[in-house]
N, C-alpha and C positions, 0 to 999 in steps of 0.2 A: 504494500500500500504506500508506495513512495509518494503519491500525491498528497498524503496527509501530513507531511513533515515540512517545517519551515526551514529555509536555507538562509544563512547569513554568513558573510565573510568577516564580520567584526567580532569584538569580544563579547557581545551580548548573546552569541550563539549558545553558550552553555546555559544562560539564563532562560532562553527560549526553550531549550530541550527540557529543562526542569519544569517549566510551566506546562509543557505538553504531556506530562505524566499524571495529570489529575484523573480521578476515576471515570469521568465522562467528559467528552469534548464535542462541542457543536461546530459543524462546518457548514458553509454555504456553497452550494454547487454553482460553478461559473458556467457561462455559455460554452466554453471549450471542453466541458466535462472534467475539468479539474476542480479542486476544492480549496477554499480558503478558510483558515481557522478563524472562528469567531470568539469563542470563550470556553473556559473549563468550568465544570460544575461538579460539586462533590456528591450530591444525592440524585438518584434516578428520578424521583418524583419532581424534584425541582427542575431537573433538566427537561423533562417532558413538559412541564409548565412553561418553561422558557421557550421551547419550540412552539407551543401553542400560541404564545404571545407573538413570537416572530412571524408566524403565519398570518396574524391579524394585521400586521403593518407592512408586509412585503409579499410580493408574488414569487419570490425566489424559493428554490427548494433547499431544505436544510436536512442534514443528517446528524444522527447522534452516534458517536463512536466510543467504544470501550477499549482503550489501549491495553488494559490488562489481559483481556480475552482476545484482543486483536479482531474484534467483530463489530459490525453495525448493530445497534440496538433497534429491534423492531418498533415501529411507531404505531400508536393507536390514535386514529384521527378523532379529535374532539371538537374541531372547529370547521364549519362549512362556510365558505365564502358565499355571500348572496349573489 
């Protein structure tokens, strides 16, 4: 899943890698089928709530990633856009 990692040539690289190890990570899908990291969240319910919120303010697709299991977390749709 190379598309899920940030790349930096400066000294902040190790800080970014540390931030990328939270229990759950939210990514936004870009038009070229790559992903950009949005934020880390510690609790699954909080992460799902954040995804619900993001879906109300944006037409973008978001995914929830669990780096410990190296898997995408299945989403349960709770918001339907009118």
